[in-house]
C-alpha positions in Angstrom: -18.3 -9.0 -8.6 -18.5 -10.4 -5.0 -20.5 -8.5 -2.4 -19.1 -7.6 1.0 -20.9 -10.5 2.6 -19.4 -13.0 0.1 -16.0 -11.5 0.6 -16.2 -12.0 4.3 -17.4 -15.5 3.9 -14.6 -16.4 1.5 -11.9 -14.9 3.7 -11.7 -11.6 1.9 -10.3 -13.1 -1.3 -10.9 -11.3 -4.6 -12.4 -13.7 -7.1 -12.8 -11.2 -10.0 -9.7 -10.5 -12.1 -10.9 -7.1 -13.3 -10.9 -5.4 -9.9 -7.3 -6.4 -9.0 -6.2 -5.7 -12.6 -7.6 -2.1 -12.3 -5.8 -1.5 -9.1 -2.5 -2.8 -10.5 -2.9 -0.7 -13.6 -3.6 2.4 -11.5 -0.5 1.8 -9.4 1.6 1.1 -12.4 0.6 4.4 -13.9 1.6 6.2 -10.7 4.9 4.4 -10.6 5.5 5.2 -14.3 4.9 8.9 -13.5 7.4 8.9 -10.7 10.1 6.9 -12.5 9.5 8.7 -15.8 10.3 12.1 -14.5 13.9 13.3 -14.2 15.1 14.1 -10.7 15.6 17.7 -9.8 19.1 19.2 -10.2 19.3 19.7 -6.4 18.5 16.0 -5.8 21.1 14.8 -8.3 23.8 17.0 -6.9 22.9 16.1 -3.4 23.2 12.4 -4.2 26.6 13.0 -5.9 27.9 15.0 -2.9 26.8 12.5 -0.3 28.3 9.6 -2.4 31.7 11.5 -2.7 31.8 12.3 1.0 31.0 8.7 1.9 33.7 7.4 -0.4 36.2 9.9 1.1 35.3 8.8 4.6 35.9 5.1 3.7 39.3 6.0 2.1 40.3 8.0 5.2 39.3 5.1 7.5 41.2 2.5 5.4 44.3 4.6 5.4 44.5 4.9 9.2 46.9 2.7 11.1 45.6 -0.5 12.5 45.9 -0.3 16.3 47.6 -3.7 16.7 49.3 -3.9 13.3 52.8 -2.3 14.0 52.3 0.5 11.5 50.1 -1.5 9.1 47.1 0.3 7.7 43.6 -0.9 8.1 43.5 -1.5 4.3 46.6 -3.6 4.5 45.3 -5.5 7.4 42.0 -6.4 5.8 43.0 -6.9 2.1 46.7 -7.7 2.0 47.0 -10.2 4.7 
């Protein structure tokens, strides 16, 4: 393993594979712990409610009349033209 002086001289590059492999493995285990656990019920319902509200807002905006469209909706102006 390279000493601190050797690391500084070589630009801080890591020459040994075992050191970086250990760090990657440690991070992978933490990531697996986070991804492996099921989200809390409150988090799942929160995501679902925010998604539904967002979709309802998009539908409401698309159904509004286009200001310069002579009664045409925004949806019709964007997609049906």
